[in-house]
N, C-alpha and C positions, 0 to 999 in steps of 0.2 A: 504494500500500500504506500503510495507516494502522496504526502500531504504538503501543501505549501511549497512544492518544488524542491523538497529536501532531498539531498543526495546521500548515499551511503558513504561512510568514511573508510579510508584505507591508509596503510602506511606509505609514506613517501619513498621515492626511489633511493634516497640516501639513508633510509632507515633512521632518520633523526626526528621526523615530524609526522603529523597526520595530514591528510589532504582529502578533499572531496572527490567524488567520482570524476569530475571534469579536470582534476589536477591542480586546483587552487588550494593553497595552504589553508589549514584549519587551525586557528589558535583556540585551544580549549580553555574556556573560562567557566569553570564549574561552580555550582553551589551545592552544598550538602543538605539534603532533605531526606534523610534515612527513613523517617516515619511518615512520609507524604501519603503513600497509598493506604496506610493503616489508620491514621488519626484525623485526616481532613475529609470533609464531605466534598461534593463536587463543586459547590459554589466557593468554598474556601480554597480548594485546590486551584481553581481558575484564577482567583484573586492573587494567590501566591505566584503562579506562573506568569501572569501579566506583569507583576512587579519585577520579577527577575529578568524577564525579557527587556523590560524598560530600562534596567540598569546595565544592560550589555552582557549579561550572562548568556551562554549558549549551550550549556550542558547542565542537567539536573541529575544528581546522584541519589538514587532511591532504592529501597529494598522491598522485594515482593513479600517475603516472610520476615517481618520487621523484628527489631530487637525487643521491643517492649511487649512480650507475649503475643507476637504477631500471628502465631499459629493457633493460639487458644483463646484470645480475646477478640471479640468482633470488631470490625472496622466501624467507621463513623456512620455507616448505613446498617449496622447490626448484622453483618455477614462475616462468616469465617471462610478461610481459603479452602479447607478440606472437610470432607465428611470423615466420621470416625471409622476406624478399622475394627477388626474383631477384638482387638485388645483394648478398645475404647479410646485409643490415642488418634490424633489427626493422621490421616493416611495420605501421603504425598501422591499416591497413585489413584486417589479418589477426589479430584478437584470438585468442589461444590459449585455448579453452574446452574442450579435450578432457579427458574423464574427470573423476573427482572431484578436489576440492581445486585446481581451476584458480586462476590468479591472480585472475580476476574473481569466482570463487566466494568467495574469501577477502575481497575488498573488500565483496562483498554481505554476508557474515557480520558484518563489523565495522560496516557502516552499520546493519544491523538490530539488532545488539547495542547500539549507541549509542541507537537509538530506544527500545528496551526500558527504557533507563535515563533517558529523557527528554532525551537529548542530540541536538542538531543537528550535522551534519557540514558544515563549510565546505570543499567539495571542489574542489581544483585538478585539472583534467583532466591537467595536465602542469606540471612545473617549467620555468622559462624556458629552461634550457640545451638543451631538446629542440627549440627553434626558433631560439634565438640563444645559442650556447654562450658566447661572449665569454670566459668562464673556467669552471672546473669540468669536469665529466665528459662531458656530452653523451650520445650523439652527436645531431646535428641530424637528426631523423627526421621532423619535421613541417614542411610547406611549404604553399604555396598550392594544391597539387594534392590534398592529403589532409586539411587542417585542418578544413574544413567537414564532411567525411564522418565524421571521427573524433568531432567535436563532436556530430553528430547521433546517432551510434551510442551514445556514452556518455550523452547526454541521454535517449535512449529507454530505455536500460537502467535509469535511476533516475527515470524519469518519475513512477512511482506511489509513490515514497518521499517522504513529507511532510517529512522531516527533512534535506533537502538545500538548501544554498546554493552556487551556482557561483562560483568565484573564478578568473578568468583571470590571465594574466601569469606571475608566478613569479619575482620578484627579478631582473628584467633590464630594462635600458633598451630602449626601442623607438627604434632609431637610423636605421632606413631605412623607406621607404614600405612595403616588403614586410612588415616587422614589424607595422606598424599594420594593414595589410590582412589579415594572417594572423590576428591577434587578433579582428578584426571578423568574419572568416569563421567562426572557431570559435564565436564568440558566436551568430552566425546559426544555425549547426548545432545548438548546444545548445537554442536556442529552438524550432527545428523538431522536434528529437527529443523534447523534454519538453512540447511544446505551450505553451511560455512559462509554465510553472507554478511555476518557482522563481526567486528573486531572483538577480541577478548583480552581481559587482563585479570589481575588478582589484587584484592584489597588486603594488605597485611596488618598485623598488630602494630601497636605504637612503637616508634623508633626503628621500624624495620622497613624493608622493601620487598616487593614480590620477587626480586632476583634472589633473595635468600632461599626461597622455596622452589621457584618455578622457572628460573631464567631460561633454561635450555629446553623447556617443554615447547614443542612446535606450535601449540595452540596459543601460547602467550605472545600476543602481538606487540605489546608495549609494557614497560614496567611502571608500577604505581607504588609510590612511597607514602608512608604515614609518618611524617616528621613528628607529629603528635603534640602532646600537651604537657610534657614533663619539664623541659628545660626552662629555667627561670630567667637567667640573665642574657642569653643570646639564643638566636634561632639556629637550627642545624640543617635547614633544608638545603642550603648550598652544598654542604659536605656530602649529604646523602645523594643528591642529584649528580654531583661530580663523580662519585664512585660508580654509579650506574652508567653514566655517560661513557665511562672508560671501559666498560665490560665488552667482551665478545661472546657470542655474536652481537653485533650492534643492534640495539633496539631503542625506540623512543622512550622517554621517561618523563613523568610529572609527579608532583607532590599532590596526592589525592586526599590527604587529610593533614593539614598543618594545624597549628594552634587556632582554636576557634575564638572569635571575638566574644568577650564577656564569659569565657569559660574559666573556672578556677585554675590558677596557675598550679601546676603539679597536683591538680585535683584537691587542693586545700585552700579554699577561699579565705578562711579565717586567718590563716598564717601568711598567705602569699598574695591575696588579692586576685584580680582577674586580668586576663589578657585584654589588650585594647587595640584600637585601630593601628597604632604604630607597630605593634607586634605582628599583626596580620599583614601589613604592608611589607615589612622587612622580610617575612617568610616568603612572600610572593616574589618580590624583586630578586632576592637571593636565588630562589629556585630557577626562575626563568633566565636570569643572566648567567646561570651556571650550566645551562644546557637543556632545561625542561622545555617541552613543546607547548606547554600551557600551564595552568594552575587551577586549583580548586580552593575556593573560599568556604568558610563555615562559620555559622553563628550558633552558640550553644542552645538558644531557645528555638532556633529554626530547624536544626537537624531533628530535634526531639518533638517539634510542633507542640511546644508547651502551651497549655491552655490557661495555666495559672502561674503567677510569679511566686518564687520562694527563694530559699538559700541557694539551691543548685542552679535553678533557672530563674534569673533575677528579673525577667520580664516575659511577657507572652510572645508567641511567635509573630503575631501581628505588630506588636510594638517594636520588635527587633528588625522588621523588614528594611527599614531605612537607617540602620546604624551606620556610622561614618565609614567603617571598613568596607561594608557592602557597597556603598555608593562610590567608593574610590577604586574598586577593582577594575572598573571599565577603563580607567585612565591607563592602566597597564596594558590592557588589550589594545587600546588605540595606539599607544606608543609603539608596540611591537608590530602591529599591522601596517602602520604608516611609515615606519623607519627601517624595517628589516625585511628580509626575504629568505629564500631557501638556502642561502649561504651563511645564515646566522650560526655562530659558534661561540662557546665561552672562550674568553681570552684574558686570563688573570694577569698576563704580562703587560696589559695596557696600564696597569697601576704599578708604579715603582714604589717599593718599600711599603707594601700593604701592611696594615695593622692587624693585630690579632684580637680575639675576643669579640665583644659586642660592637666594636668600631671597625671591624674588618669590612672591606668593600668587595663588590663583585663587578665583573665587567664582561661584556659580550660584544662581538664585532661581526659585521657583515661587510660585503664589498662596499666601501664608501661610507660606512656609518659605524660608530661605536657608541655603546651605552655604558656608563660607569655609575655605579650606585654607591652613595655614601649614606649609611643608615642614620647617622647623627649629625650630618652636615659638617664633618671634620674635613679640613683642607687636605688635598692630596696632589701628588704629581702624576701626570698622565703622559705616556709615551706616544706622542703624536706620530712619530715616524712609522708606527705599525700600520697606519692607514695608507701609507705609500701615496701621499697626495702633496701637491705643492702648497696648497692652502687648506686650512681646516676652519670651518665655521662652527662656533660653539654656542650652545644655548643650555639653559637650565630648565628641566622639566620638573614640575612640582607634583609629587605623587598624591598630594592631598586635594588639589584642585584640577589637575590636568593642564594648568597654564604653562606657557613657555615664555622664558625671559632670555633676551639676547645676551650672549656673553662674549661677543667679539670675534675677531678673525685672527688666526695664528699661522705662522709659518709651519708647514707640516714636517718638521724635523726636530729632533731633540726631545727633551722632557720638560714639560711645563707645569707650573703650579696653578692649581685652580682652587678658588675659595668659594664655597657655596654661599648663597645669599643669606642664610641663617644657620645657626647650629644649636645643638641641644637635643634632648630626648624628644622624639616626634618631629624633628626638623630634618627629615630625610630628603635627599635631592638626587636626581639623575642628571649627569652631564651627558648631553647629546653632542657628539662630534661628527660632523658631516664633511666629507672630502670634496674639495674643489681642485681640479687639475691645474688651475692658474693659466688657462688657455685664453687667447684672444686679448682684446684691448683692455678689458677689465683686469685680467691677470697682469698685464704689463703695468697698469696703473698701480695695482697693489704692490707689485714687486718693487716699483720705484719708491713707493711710500715707505716700504720696509728698509730702503737704502741698502739692500743686500746684506744686512747684518747677519753674521753667522753666530754671534754671541747671544742673540735674542732668544733662541730656543733652548738654551742650556739650563740644566737643573741649577737652581739657586738664584735665577733671575727674580727680582723682588716681587713682581706680580705675575710673571709668566707670560705677559702680553708683549707683543712687538709694537 
């Protein structure tokens, strides 16, 4: 089924990005809505999707069998996903589709409503507790005798929807051979059911990546990281992405669950407070400029679709829709889509003398353009000669507003000092460097204005400008 002209996604020829069926690059800007199918009714779901599409998101991550007792507690319309088996437990081989507004009719409605708004759905067939409870609600209803068949059924159900990406796993370690076999069986079932027409990945536990478990599995089209909610003073998404970017065989990578806005830091709000917009921005820019093909944002009250505020979820999902971090993610997408292309790659050597800890920076370069991120607005030296251009035009991109500020023109050689417009926590900036070959009359004029100075571009120049 093709809705709103949506195209299926595939891996790009260089195995670094995703692209649409027509070959255009696809920058994944996801939102985390794990409980979407389970907790919201149709009107609420449509309201949520309209909001996310309006903010520039293009992927919604949601779970068919959700974490909060998704197999045993009815959805917003009072329906369960499965009928009971002989043992009285929900039976994944007996989907309940009786009458109108069945559980699966509701999932269909949301998937199609998303497509009408140009949104893809990164769909988890199940949360991990349904095959490896470990903690949480469970119950464990998926096993080696039914995982493949369930995968084939749900794969076939959404075979003709172009806006689906399959996500296996679901925030659980794979600790036994049975767990690995079960995930592989489900992947095989999905491929059989949808004729291999959709991409697949794996959602790992916190601080981990799918490559830990499944990197060499042929069905794993791209790696997904969960940089998670543990680290207090600095984000780790850049390091996790960089490690996966360097793996062979080469596969695209993104952070599919970074720290959520308004989530308790290290799961302890009383002791550590909550992650804020500065945290989620840093996680995003770190990941993308370190080689990720996109990024997923999350809000603690939105993933859970919280209907009441309390200590863990400090606002309702509706109150959280327009939190600062959510509204700022679109600026990242716009920057990447308008300034870079299929040659984008991480290039930490663009930054001379990079700092460590929470002040460390990230850099990415494409043919003719580089993006350098300073999370706290700390001045830094940039190696302009890596752009191989006679002239470099600089500007500052504000991750909070998306605004651009001119930062001058520079000879494209040597190492230059750049001082962001402001500094301090939450004062992050992206330096945008765009190459100009210094051709033509304008180039001659600029060259003459620079007086041919060779000293102007050297490290240590007072302000780094010629």
